[in-house]
C-alpha positions in Angstrom: 0.0 0.0 0.0 3.1 2.2 -0.2 2.2 5.5 -1.8 -1.5 4.6 -2.2 -2.6 6.6 0.8 -0.6 9.6 -0.4 -2.4 9.5 -3.8 -5.7 9.3 -2.0 -4.8 12.2 0.3 -3.9 14.2 -2.9 -7.3 13.5 -4.3 -6.2 11.1 -7.0 -9.2 8.7 -6.5 -11.3 7.0 -9.2 -15.0 8.1 -9.3 -16.2 4.5 -8.7 -14.2 4.5 -5.5 -15.7 7.7 -4.3 -19.2 6.3 -5.1 -18.4 3.1 -3.2 -17.2 5.0 -0.2 -20.4 7.1 -0.1 -22.5 4.0 -0.3 -20.5 2.1 2.3 -20.8 5.1 4.6 -24.5 4.4 5.0 -23.8 1.2 6.9 -20.1 1.5 8.1 -18.9 3.1 11.3 -15.2 4.1 11.6 -13.3 4.7 14.8 -12.1 8.3 15.0 -8.5 7.1 14.6 -9.1 5.7 11.1 -7.8 8.2 8.6 -10.0 9.5 5.8 -7.5 8.0 3.2 -7.9 4.6 4.7 -11.7 4.9 4.7 -11.6 5.7 1.0 -9.0 3.0 0.2 -11.2 0.3 1.8 -13.8 1.1 -0.9 -11.4 0.8 -3.9 -13.2 0.2 -7.1 -10.1 -0.7 -9.2 -9.8 -4.4 -8.1 -11.4 -7.4 -9.6 -12.3 -8.8 -6.2 -10.7 -11.1 -3.8 -9.4 -8.5 -1.4 -11.5 -9.9 1.5 -12.4 -13.4 2.3 -14.7 -14.6 5.0 -13.9 -18.0 6.6 -14.7 -19.9 9.8 -12.1 -19.0 12.5 -11.0 -22.6 12.9 -10.0 -22.7 9.2 -8.1 -19.4 9.0 -4.6 -20.7 9.8 -4.9 -23.4 7.0 -6.0 -20.7 4.5 -3.2 -18.4 5.4 -0.7 -21.2 4.9 -2.2 -22.1 1.6 -2.1 -18.5 0.4 1.4 -18.0 1.4 2.5 -21.2 -0.3 1.0 -19.7 -3.4 3.1 -16.5 -3.3 0.6 -14.4 -1.5 2.9 -13.0 1.3 0.6 -10.2 2.4 -2.3 -12.5 3.3 -3.4 -11.6 6.8 -6.4 -11.7 9.1 -7.8 -8.2 9.2 -11.0 -8.5 11.2 -13.8 -10.7 12.3 -17.6 -11.0 11.8 -19.7 -10.4 14.9 -23.4 -10.3 15.5 -24.8 -6.9 15.0 -25.8 -4.4 12.3 -23.5 -2.7 9.8 -19.8 -2.6 9.7 -17.4 -1.2 12.3 -13.8 -0.4 11.4 -11.4 0.2 14.3 
C-alpha cells in the first residue's frame, strides 16, 4: 500500500471508489482514529475482487498457509464477523 494513501490524500481517486465510499458510509462506522484516506481506500473500485475473504475462524490458519505457499505473502487476518448491524472499522 506504499504510496496509495498519499495518492488518495492528494485527491487522486477513481470516481467509482468515491461512489463506493459514499454507499459504504451508509452502513459503516469508523473509529475516529481511522484516517480518511484509509476509509476511502477500503472502498477501492479498481480491483477485480478477492481482497477480502470470510472464513470460519478454525480454518483461518490453514487458509493463510495455503495462500502464502502460493506466493501471497501479504495475506493476513484483518477482522472478524460479529453479531450486530452494519460494519465497524477500528
